[in-house]
LUMDO-288774 format. One line per field, with one value per residue (C-alpha): residue number from 0; residue in one letter; x, y, z. Coordinates in Angstrom, 3 decimals. Each point is the difference from the previous one (the first is absolute). Example, Ala and Ser with C-alpha at 12.3 -4.5 7.8 and 13.67 -1.06 7.14 Angstrom:
// LUMDO-288774
drenro: 0;1
dotor: a;s
east: 12.300;1.370
north: -4.500;3.440
up: 7.800;-0.660
//
This chain:
// LUMDO-288774
drenro: 0;1;2;3;4;5;6;7;8;9;10;11;12;13;14;15;16;17;18;19;20;21;22;23;24;25;26;27;28;29;30;31;32;33;34;35;36;37;38;39;40;41;42;43;44;45;46;47;48;49;50;51;52;53;54;55;56;57;58;59;60;61;62;63;64;65;66;67;68;69;70;71;72;73;74;75;76;77;78;79;80;81;82;83;84;85;86;87;88;89;90;91;92;93;94;95;96;97;98;99;100;101;102;103;104;105;106;107;108;109;110;111;112;113;114;115;116;117;118;119;120;121;122;123;124;125;126;127;128;129;130;131;132;133;134;135;136;137;138;139;140;141;142;143;144;145;146;147;148;149;150;151;152;153;154;155;156;157;158;159;160;161;162;163;164;165;166;167;168;169;170;171;172;173;174;175;176;177;178;179;180;181;182;183;184;185;186;187;188;189;190;191;192;193;194;195;196;197;198;199;200;201;202;203;204;205;206;207;208;209;210;211;212;213;214;215;216;217;218;219;220;221;222;223;224;225;226;227;228;229;230;231;232;233;234;235;236;237;238;239;240;241;242;243;244;245;246;247;248;249;250;251;252;253;254;255;256;257;258;259;260;261;262;263;264;265;266;267;268;269;270;271;272;273;274;275;276;277;278;279;280;281;282;283;284;285;286;287;288;289;290;291;292;293;294;295;296;297;298;299;300;301;302;303;304;305;306;307;308;309;310;311;312;313;314;315;316;317;318;319;320;321;322;323;324;325;326;327;328;329;330;331;332;333;334;335;336;337;338;339;340;341;342;343;344;345;346;347;348;349;350;351;352;353;354;355;356;357;358;359;360;361;362;363;364;365;366;367;368;369;370;371;372;373;374;375;376;377;378;379;380;381;382;383;384;385;386;387;388;389;390;391;392;393;394;395;396;397;398;399;400;401;402;403;404;405;406;407;408;409;410;411;412;413;414;415;416;417;418;419;420;421;422;423;424;425;426;427;428;429;430;431;432;433;434;435;436;437;438;439;440;441;442;443;444;445;446;447;448;449;450;451;452;453;454;455;456;457;458;459;460;461;462;463;464;465;466;467;468;469;470;471;472;473;474;475;476;477;478;479;480;481;482;483;484;485;486;487;488;489;490;491;492;493;494;495;496;497;498;499;500;501;502;503;504;505;506;507;508;509;510;511;512;513;514;515;516;517;518;519;520;521;522;523;524;525;526;527;528;529;530;531;532;533;534;535;536;537;538;539;540;541;542;543;544;545;546;547;548;549;550;551;552;553;554;555;556;557;558;559;560;561;562;563;564;565;566;567;568;569;570;571;572;573;574;575;576;577;578;579;580;581;582;583;584;585;586;587;588;589;590;591;592;593;594;595;596;597;598;599;600;601;602;603;604;605
dotor: x;x;x;x;x;x;x;x;x;x;x;x;x;x;x;x;x;x;x;x;x;x;x;x;x;x;x;x;x;x;x;x;x;x;x;x;x;x;x;x;x;x;x;x;x;x;x;x;x;x;x;x;x;x;x;x;x;x;x;x;x;x;x;x;x;x;x;x;x;x;x;x;x;x;x;x;x;x;x;x;x;x;x;x;x;x;x;x;x;x;x;x;x;x;x;x;x;x;x;x;x;x;x;x;x;x;x;x;x;x;x;x;x;x;x;x;x;x;x;x;x;x;x;x;x;x;x;x;x;x;x;x;x;x;x;x;x;x;x;x;x;x;x;x;x;x;x;x;x;x;x;x;x;x;x;x;x;x;x;x;x;x;x;x;x;x;x;x;x;x;x;x;x;x;x;x;x;x;x;x;x;x;x;x;x;x;x;x;x;x;x;x;x;x;x;x;x;x;x;x;x;x;x;x;x;x;x;x;x;x;x;x;x;x;x;x;x;x;x;x;x;x;x;x;x;x;x;x;x;x;x;x;x;x;x;x;x;x;x;x;x;x;x;x;x;x;x;x;x;x;x;x;x;x;x;x;x;x;x;x;x;x;x;x;x;x;x;x;x;x;x;x;x;x;x;x;x;x;x;x;x;x;x;x;x;x;x;x;x;x;x;x;x;x;x;x;x;x;x;x;x;x;x;x;x;x;x;x;x;x;x;x;x;x;x;x;x;x;x;x;x;x;x;x;x;x;x;x;x;x;x;x;x;x;x;x;x;x;x;x;x;x;x;x;x;x;x;x;x;x;x;x;x;x;x;x;x;x;x;x;x;x;x;x;x;x;x;x;x;x;x;x;x;x;x;x;x;x;x;x;x;x;x;x;x;x;x;x;x;x;x;x;x;x;x;x;x;x;x;x;x;x;x;x;x;x;x;x;x;x;x;x;x;x;x;x;x;x;x;x;x;x;x;x;x;x;x;x;x;x;x;x;x;x;x;x;x;x;x;x;x;x;x;x;x;x;x;x;x;x;x;x;x;x;x;x;x;x;x;x;x;x;x;x;x;x;x;x;x;x;x;x;x;x;x;x;x;x;x;x;x;x;x;x;x;x;x;x;x;x;x;x;x;x;x;x;x;x;x;x;x;x;x;x;x;x;x;x;x;x;x;x;x;x;x;x;x;x;x;x;x;x;x;x;x;x;x;x;x;x;x;x;x;x;x;x;x;x;x;x;x;x;x;x;x;x;x;x;x;x;x;x;x;x;x;x;x;x;x;x;x;x;x;x;x;x;x;x;x;x;x;x;x;x;x;x;x;x;x;x;x;x;x;x;x;x;x;x;x;x;x;x;x;x;x;x;x;x;x;x;x;x;x;x;x;x
east: 138.458;0.985;-1.164;-3.302;-0.579;0.778;-2.378;-2.995;-0.673;1.600;-2.449;-3.175;1.901;0.946;-3.590;-1.195;2.371;-0.991;-3.671;-0.160;0.836;-2.732;-3.610;-3.004;-0.667;1.389;3.733;-0.033;-1.985;2.361;3.061;-1.423;-1.073;3.173;2.271;-1.962;0.215;3.746;0.481;-1.840;2.128;3.195;-1.267;-0.918;3.448;1.562;-1.933;3.028;2.059;1.056;1.941;1.656;1.303;1.871;0.694;2.195;0.800;-1.617;0.627;2.141;-1.018;2.789;-0.389;-3.235;-0.125;-2.995;-0.093;-2.174;-0.660;-2.261;-0.539;-2.183;-0.877;-2.616;-2.540;0.829;-0.718;-3.294;-1.130;1.152;-1.970;-3.073;0.354;0.455;-3.003;-2.339;1.365;-0.586;-3.524;-0.758;1.370;-2.028;-3.143;0.367;-0.028;-3.658;-1.005;1.157;-0.973;-1.592;2.423;1.581;2.986;0.824;3.518;1.362;-1.875;1.771;3.366;-0.615;-0.884;3.306;1.843;-1.797;1.132;3.575;0.092;-1.148;2.517;2.735;-0.889;0.100;3.440;1.854;3.292;0.214;-2.441;0.217;-0.826;-2.852;-1.239;-0.243;-2.373;-1.891;-0.657;-0.809;-2.731;-1.481;-0.094;-1.539;-2.691;-0.922;-0.264;-1.935;-2.428;-0.917;-0.111;-3.743;-0.340;-3.749;-0.445;0.198;1.228;2.930;2.245;-0.766;0.872;3.215;1.099;-0.897;2.003;2.966;-0.007;-0.652;2.739;2.332;-0.418;1.421;2.620;1.554;0.843;1.138;2.374;1.414;0.524;1.940;2.037;0.874;1.093;2.234;1.609;0.627;1.145;1.766;-1.839;-3.523;0.820;-2.521;2.450;2.389;-2.812;-1.159;3.540;0.646;0.181;-2.216;-0.618;-3.343;-1.391;0.899;-1.466;-3.275;-0.259;0.655;-2.557;-2.735;0.650;-0.145;-3.244;-1.558;0.608;-1.268;-3.190;-0.633;0.783;-1.476;-3.087;0.662;-1.793;-0.040;1.050;-2.429;-2.787;1.108;-0.436;-3.826;-0.379;2.388;-2.940;-0.856;2.617;-0.739;-0.655;3.099;2.133;-1.632;1.111;3.562;0.322;-1.590;1.639;3.496;1.266;-0.157;-1.524;2.266;3.099;0.043;-0.329;2.745;2.422;-0.404;0.709;3.151;1.242;-1.262;3.355;-0.117;-3.495;0.734;2.694;-2.503;-2.794;-1.691;-0.431;-1.537;-2.414;-1.042;-0.433;-2.093;-2.306;-0.445;-0.736;-2.724;-1.807;0.226;-1.225;-3.035;-0.869;0.107;-2.146;-2.658;-0.141;-0.467;-3.147;-2.104;1.102;-2.663;2.549;1.463;3.387;0.159;-0.703;3.043;2.046;-0.613;0.691;3.429;0.661;-0.864;2.124;2.981;-0.363;0.601;3.199;1.386;-1.133;2.157;2.932;-0.649;0.167;3.266;-0.986;0.523;-0.350;-3.653;-0.555;1.435;-2.028;-3.218;1.105;0.261;-3.324;-1.817;1.234;-1.589;-3.425;-0.300;0.861;-2.558;-2.676;0.493;-0.052;-3.086;-1.625;0.821;-1.864;-3.045;0.172;0.304;-3.130;-2.307;1.382;0.373;2.466;-2.759;-0.664;-3.683;-0.211;1.208;-1.557;-0.684;2.991;1.130;-2.281;0.767;3.732;1.042;3.727;0.201;-1.952;2.465;3.171;-1.393;-0.893;3.596;1.358;-2.269;0.733;3.707;-0.637;-1.961;2.610;-2.071;2.234;1.615;-0.073;3.128;-1.032;-0.509;3.673;1.458;-2.424;0.645;3.728;-0.426;-2.182;2.210;3.048;-1.716;-1.212;3.382;1.796;-2.320;1.106;-0.735;-1.446;-0.175;-2.949;-1.824;0.677;-1.330;-3.132;-0.945;0.892;-2.485;-2.754;0.765;-0.332;-3.594;-0.779;1.583;-2.257;-3.016;0.674;1.218;-3.196;-2.123;1.708;-0.368;-3.690;-0.736;1.528;-1.038;-3.083;-3.311;-2.374;1.586;0.048;2.025;-1.550;1.663;3.365;2.543;3.544;2.727;2.000;2.564;2.875;-1.419;-1.033;3.305;2.291;-2.505;-0.209;3.797;0.331;-2.432;2.676;2.546;-2.854;-1.036;3.324;2.888;-0.159;1.222;3.490;0.457;0.205;3.188;2.889;2.160;-2.654;-0.042;3.787;0.200;-2.669;1.681;3.409;-1.003;0.192;3.130;-1.071;0.420;-2.043;-3.620;-2.806;-1.762;-2.889;-1.975;0.010;-3.476;-0.921;-3.061;0.156;-1.282;-3.482;-0.361;0.110;-1.994;-2.776;0.170;-0.401;-2.826;-1.761;0.261;-1.243;-2.914;-1.053;-0.078;-1.981;-2.553;-0.471;-0.453;-2.317;-2.535;-0.564;1.978;-1.133;1.465;3.608;1.310;2.142;-3.178;-0.408;3.572;0.393;2.334;-0.536;0.515;3.365;1.077;-1.132;1.986;2.995;-0.519;-0.006;3.791;-0.214;-1.999;2.485;2.941;-1.903;-0.632;3.445;2.219;-1.662;-1.947;2.809;2.487;-2.380;-0.624;3.730;0.526;-2.724;1.542;3.444;-1.487;-1.720;3.198;1.948;-2.498;-0.435;3.534;2.651;-2.270;-1.206;3.553;0.978;-3.097;0.633;3.561;-1.288;-2.662;2.542;2.442;-2.702;-1.096;3.535;0.630;-3.232;0.927;3.437;-1.590;-2.351;2.965;1.848;-2.990;-0.722;-0.503;3.108;-0.444;-0.415;2.946;2.134;-0.943;0.954;3.318;0.721;-0.876;2.301;2.828;-0.567;0.184;3.202;1.505;-0.855;1.361;3.267;0.413;-0.678;2.470;2.692;-0.554;0.260;3.100
north: 90.649;-3.668;-0.532;1.751;-2.069;-3.231;0.997;0.113;-3.757;-0.403;2.279;-1.927;-3.284;0.809;1.014;-3.320;-2.034;1.849;0.063;-3.775;-0.222;2.402;-0.611;2.246;3.056;3.240;-0.784;-1.918;2.831;2.672;-1.957;-0.633;3.601;1.577;-2.293;0.731;3.737;-0.254;-1.885;2.755;2.714;-1.811;-0.499;3.679;1.026;-1.909;1.755;2.106;-3.148;-0.438;-3.252;-2.157;-3.551;-1.715;-3.735;-2.465;-3.613;-2.299;-3.379;-1.405;-3.371;-1.128;2.591;1.656;2.989;0.790;3.566;2.006;3.675;2.806;1.590;2.999;2.783;2.719;-2.415;-2.516;2.599;1.000;-3.620;-0.311;3.125;-1.463;-3.282;1.844;2.297;-2.868;-2.120;2.825;0.565;-3.723;-0.277;3.001;-1.172;-3.534;1.177;0.990;-2.492;-2.993;1.479;-3.237;-2.448;-2.307;-0.617;3.646;-0.219;-2.614;1.772;3.300;-1.769;-1.786;3.292;1.412;-3.058;0.335;3.627;-0.937;-2.695;2.403;2.623;-2.649;-0.716;3.736;0.769;-3.278;0.134;-3.784;-2.401;-2.587;2.702;1.137;-3.593;-0.159;2.976;-1.431;-3.310;1.553;2.002;-3.267;-1.373;3.209;0.034;-3.569;0.925;3.225;-1.196;-2.891;2.188;-0.302;-3.711;0.343;0.377;-3.356;1.680;1.747;-3.085;-1.165;3.398;0.118;-3.421;0.913;3.229;-1.826;-2.856;2.059;2.481;-2.884;-1.349;3.239;0.165;-3.260;1.723;3.138;-2.004;-1.892;3.255;1.542;-3.194;-0.074;3.630;-0.687;-3.023;1.785;3.328;-1.241;2.464;0.867;3.705;1.892;2.483;-2.831;-1.999;2.979;0.693;-3.622;-0.961;-3.079;-2.215;0.710;-3.446;0.289;3.489;-1.135;-3.003;2.167;2.626;-2.554;-1.705;3.343;0.855;-3.148;1.424;3.412;-1.574;-1.654;2.918;2.747;-2.034;-0.140;-2.421;-2.984;0.120;2.777;-2.165;0.235;3.766;0.337;-2.903;1.773;2.302;-2.526;1.749;3.105;3.107;1.888;-2.926;0.227;3.628;-0.914;-2.875;1.865;3.367;-0.224;-3.551;-3.389;0.941;3.040;-2.119;-1.714;3.269;1.564;-2.901;0.114;3.750;-0.602;-2.701;1.787;0.139;-3.802;0.021;2.873;-2.148;-2.860;1.036;-3.408;0.320;3.467;-1.380;-2.752;2.631;2.116;-2.914;-0.689;3.699;0.412;-3.191;0.956;3.580;-0.846;-3.212;1.777;2.887;-2.239;-2.173;3.123;0.977;-2.886;-0.492;0.282;0.463;3.513;-1.314;-2.398;2.891;1.756;-3.205;-0.583;3.685;-0.558;-2.882;2.315;2.899;-2.297;-0.790;3.690;-0.088;-3.088;1.444;3.070;-2.283;-1.978;3.114;1.148;2.762;-1.291;3.536;0.029;-3.378;1.306;3.204;-1.989;-2.242;3.096;1.563;-3.336;-0.648;3.255;-0.366;-3.768;0.135;2.808;-2.033;-3.134;1.883;1.927;-3.319;-1.183;3.023;-0.909;-3.638;1.172;2.132;-2.439;-3.320;-1.462;-0.149;-0.033;3.041;-0.975;0.538;3.602;2.942;3.628;0.245;3.451;1.700;-2.169;-0.373;3.288;-0.291;-3.532;1.153;2.808;-2.046;-2.944;2.389;1.254;-3.550;-1.172;3.138;-0.773;-3.613;1.020;2.598;3.150;3.076;1.341;-2.922;-2.108;-2.954;2.252;0.974;-3.459;-1.801;2.573;-0.530;-3.739;0.437;2.752;-2.229;-2.790;2.369;1.635;-3.344;-0.748;-3.468;-3.643;-0.733;3.736;0.482;-2.871;1.444;3.383;-1.363;-2.338;2.729;2.416;-2.640;-0.786;3.697;-0.106;-3.184;1.525;3.037;-2.308;-2.154;2.912;1.932;-3.062;-0.384;3.710;0.100;-3.298;1.115;3.628;0.519;-1.724;-1.107;-0.478;-3.629;0.000;0.864;2.904;0.119;2.383;1.238;-2.149;1.107;2.776;-2.494;-1.625;3.262;1.811;-2.278;-0.023;3.798;0.281;-2.488;2.115;2.700;-2.029;-1.672;3.457;1.820;-2.464;0.140;3.584;-1.103;-1.134;3.691;0.427;0.414;-2.848;-2.417;-2.210;-0.238;-0.849;-2.678;-1.453;-0.102;-3.204;-1.967;1.666;-0.631;3.520;3.213;-0.263;1.801;2.863;-1.573;3.234;0.857;0.068;0.279;-0.425;-3.786;0.398;0.554;-3.631;-1.608;2.924;-0.617;-3.732;0.532;2.506;-2.579;-2.659;2.368;1.234;-3.510;-1.177;3.078;-0.471;-3.684;0.879;2.909;-2.316;-1.732;1.366;-2.917;-2.593;-0.990;1.144;-3.145;-2.084;1.234;-0.704;-2.544;-2.714;0.876;-3.610;-0.214;3.340;-0.887;-3.243;1.677;-2.197;-3.167;0.014;-1.345;-2.962;-0.511;0.008;-2.349;-2.436;0.212;0.341;-0.475;-3.202;-1.781;0.901;-1.259;-3.205;-0.632;0.762;-2.486;-2.660;0.571;-0.232;-3.283;-1.378;1.030;-1.532;-3.280;-0.357;1.506;0.098;-3.568;-1.306;1.729;-1.273;-3.544;-0.011;1.243;-2.718;-2.688;1.184;0.065;-3.539;-1.428;1.808;-1.348;-3.595;0.366;1.561;-2.969;-2.346;2.045;0.005;-3.744;-2.284;-1.674;-3.467;1.485;2.315;-2.862;-2.092;2.834;0.455;-3.732;-0.034;2.894;-1.641;-3.205;1.859;1.709;-3.286;-1.832;2.886;-0.097;-3.763;0.334;2.825;-1.934;-3.065;2.080;1.797
up: 159.019;-0.086;3.566;-0.690;-3.123;1.856;2.793;-2.365;0.181;3.431;1.848;-0.916;0.282;3.585;0.728;-1.416;2.178;3.157;-0.972;-0.325;3.708;1.099;0.939;0.410;-2.173;1.363;-0.105;-3.328;-1.612;1.298;-1.136;-3.481;-0.587;1.402;-2.022;-3.195;0.697;0.684;-3.272;-1.865;1.620;-1.009;-3.556;-0.324;1.258;-2.912;-2.794;-0.935;-0.645;-3.636;0.029;2.650;0.152;2.817;0.080;1.849;-0.857;2.564;-1.662;-2.785;-1.441;-2.334;-2.782;1.152;2.333;2.187;1.242;2.354;-0.336;-1.103;-3.393;-0.677;-2.401;0.287;-1.487;2.736;2.657;-1.661;0.096;3.624;0.948;-1.693;1.886;3.296;-0.558;-0.818;2.874;2.487;-1.337;0.277;3.545;1.182;-1.772;1.371;3.616;-0.424;-2.700;2.069;3.356;1.235;-1.633;2.580;-2.293;-0.626;1.513;-2.452;-2.806;0.682;0.230;-3.301;-1.707;1.251;-1.320;-3.340;-0.197;0.902;-2.686;-2.724;1.094;-0.050;-3.637;-0.732;1.483;-0.631;-1.882;-0.354;-1.636;2.796;2.533;-2.245;-0.198;3.796;0.048;-2.983;1.778;3.377;-1.732;-1.235;3.539;1.365;-2.679;0.966;3.678;-0.527;-2.675;2.288;3.106;0.664;0.747;0.460;-3.758;-1.805;-3.188;1.717;0.493;-3.543;-1.446;2.032;-1.234;-3.581;0.152;1.496;-2.525;-3.145;0.833;0.892;-3.543;-1.328;2.729;-1.190;-3.275;1.823;2.191;-2.983;-1.884;2.876;0.439;-3.711;0.136;2.986;-1.642;-3.307;1.433;3.130;2.216;1.103;0.391;-2.135;-1.536;-0.886;-1.591;-2.076;-1.215;-1.034;-3.667;-0.108;-3.044;-1.670;0.827;3.675;0.190;-1.569;2.322;3.049;-1.037;-0.661;3.340;1.796;-1.802;1.464;3.465;-1.066;-1.388;3.367;2.290;-2.192;-0.967;-3.728;-2.302;0.431;3.698;0.923;1.430;3.636;0.327;-0.124;2.445;2.369;0.816;2.717;2.128;2.100;-2.125;1.248;-1.188;-3.402;-0.102;0.964;-2.478;-2.909;0.548;1.389;0.478;-1.684;-3.369;-0.336;0.628;-3.385;-1.920;2.109;-0.499;-3.792;0.139;2.064;-2.378;-3.095;-1.847;-0.042;-1.522;-2.388;-1.622;-0.442;-2.410;0.140;3.771;-0.415;-2.588;2.419;2.710;-2.373;-0.815;3.715;0.532;-2.620;1.001;3.672;-0.374;-2.142;1.858;3.352;-1.207;-1.552;3.124;2.145;-1.906;1.308;3.618;2.688;2.827;0.181;1.123;-2.934;-2.378;1.437;-0.068;-3.706;-0.517;1.538;-2.377;-2.897;1.241;0.504;-3.693;-0.751;2.056;-1.696;-3.335;0.616;0.764;-3.179;-2.201;1.548;2.439;3.558;1.380;-1.153;1.685;3.270;-0.261;-0.386;2.883;2.240;-0.968;0.028;3.537;1.156;-1.588;0.454;3.719;0.287;-1.800;2.078;3.291;-1.142;-0.931;3.509;1.365;-2.105;1.113;3.609;-0.454;-1.814;1.266;-3.485;-2.902;-2.620;-2.147;-0.061;3.777;-0.271;-1.852;0.855;2.360;-1.174;2.540;3.020;-0.791;-1.651;0.808;-1.357;-3.062;-0.770;0.484;-1.980;-2.814;-0.019;-0.026;-2.815;-2.034;0.322;-1.006;-3.099;-0.948;0.373;-0.211;2.096;2.455;0.462;-2.131;-3.025;-0.145;0.525;-2.326;-2.717;0.506;-0.608;-3.088;-1.410;0.428;-1.931;-2.724;-0.512;-0.085;-2.915;-1.015;0.713;3.392;0.816;-2.380;1.677;3.463;-1.117;-1.687;2.835;2.495;-1.573;-0.043;3.643;0.859;-1.261;1.937;3.121;-0.330;-0.207;3.071;2.141;-0.761;0.734;3.389;0.805;-0.908;1.736;3.295;0.253;-2.182;-0.546;2.747;3.458;1.106;3.223;3.353;1.829;-1.834;1.506;-0.451;1.587;3.062;-0.414;0.070;-3.128;-1.623;0.480;-2.070;-2.879;-0.062;0.040;-2.882;-2.010;-0.266;-2.033;-1.906;-1.156;-0.311;-0.370;-3.790;0.000;1.070;-3.607;-0.934;2.048;-2.460;1.296;1.291;-3.098;-0.080;3.690;-0.307;-3.084;1.696;1.801;-3.241;-1.466;-3.596;-1.319;0.120;1.067;-1.868;1.760;1.885;0.352;-3.703;-1.568;-3.671;-2.197;0.370;3.556;-1.427;-1.095;3.480;1.424;-2.513;0.739;3.741;-0.581;-2.177;2.727;2.698;-2.115;-0.998;3.630;1.035;-2.798;0.860;3.680;-0.786;-1.625;3.350;2.996;2.156;-2.395;-0.549;-3.419;-0.112;-0.279;-3.576;-1.075;-2.803;1.214;3.639;1.129;-1.720;1.447;3.533;-0.106;-1.685;-3.064;2.125;0.295;3.544;-1.288;-2.838;2.408;2.271;-2.867;-1.600;3.063;3.383;-0.675;-1.905;2.733;2.696;-1.998;-0.404;3.690;0.965;-2.272;1.489;3.489;-0.841;-1.545;3.054;2.398;-1.897;-1.360;2.226;3.022;-0.647;-0.236;3.208;1.777;-1.365;1.305;3.322;0.209;-0.979;2.623;2.656;-0.964;0.171;3.233;1.437;-0.839;1.568;3.047;0.352;-0.137;2.577;2.347;-0.469;3.068;1.450;-1.591;-3.450;0.577;1.246;-3.023;-2.287;1.788;-0.216;-3.690;-0.589;1.858;-1.959;-3.302;1.036;1.153;-3.229;-1.980;1.887;-0.565;-3.713;-0.392;1.851;-2.199;-3.125;1.116
//
């Protein structure tokens, strides 16, 4: 079992190393797909695993041990299976989607490396080892978001994603370092068993939350994720469904005993969650680009996950992570099929596609139904688990999470219905749209199965306990239990769906978002990018420019002055050395005379 668990990140890592040396398409594609399939087979073979941990000390710095090893529970394996399924779907889909891309070989290798990095985070038994996977994901996101160099916005989006997540990663690194110094080890089980002072624990948790806010796109470090849509659509599916943004939620679940003992940190996490979920949903209502609708939807759904963590039910957060991965990967790949058919990302350029693209219509309907929380689709079960956890906690931040969560359900119903109607109903606008090739259609159809049915696993008698075992904070509530309270979010989602349909029905050719009050604020996500630009980006650039000028005129000027002085003195000596013979002889005679006079004077004195 240990060898199989260790092979999860090693298989795609090996494929990435070999793939970076390859050229062309056929061999890189085969390597990428086969390695992703092998990773999935290994992950599935581990589903019976209940708990395993194996570590070995690899370095000892004074009083701090650094170990390497693997650590897993059933929840770990479920997450690994999810990562492997989405990675395989993305690799297969990309073969057709990027069929004429000259840089396909490095792309496929980078996707494999991205997958390996996420799996390293999932199975790591040591925080330093986990940090390696965490940082490699950041590098891969930069490379893949900026993959299409023909698009001017792609490099900018890649740099933005890299820098914004790095801001959070500074805190994450400091938090891990502080844990290692205080505990004397980076081994996760040792850290969780340590009795830390309350102040140290709070400091560590807040520092770690900075990293989580960056990676999992939580307010206020969420702004990079919608811009990341400049990358290829399959990469959007991978980032939003199974890597990168899922990493922060997963790490908090792994370290949850640390957070559970720090109520202030959970309150901070809850505030981040409610702002993120509502902000993301409102921003999604007014986007013209179908991928940006889905991107802001991801921001909102991540708020549900962190909200579940904030109210003390990490199993609900992980459950929503699993179902969200299925329906969000499906939605992005289906959006890619639409973009492939109409040649545009804009909802306004689509319309009436249900007849010309019936398969895409059906799978998108399943994905959006899961997103809205329509029973019995997967998102219904996991979203109800989150809201039920908040309702039953019934105190403090939990009430806020529940209330904002219900409002967000209604907003989600509105923007999902708007997207569905805009793409598949109304007057057709695209010329000759058609279904994508089978290699693009197949992965989307397969993903529709978990998007529709994955929620039913919550009815298994031991599923909740197995999912909650990752966090080791006590018994986990039954995730599949439903009561009368389920009617509230169902009514909220029905209200949002009905309102969007009524607004569209008045004029099927018009965009319902055009009649939204506050549309400009929603479309710009409340101008937070502009605020960050004014408060952070411009001041930093101004300080950088001032430092550069000071360096050039001060330090650089001094260095250049010394250089000019040295060259001048050297030039004068060189002129003397190259002087004609009479002048040289005169100089030599004068020198000898000075030496002679000096000798006489010294002798007289002595």
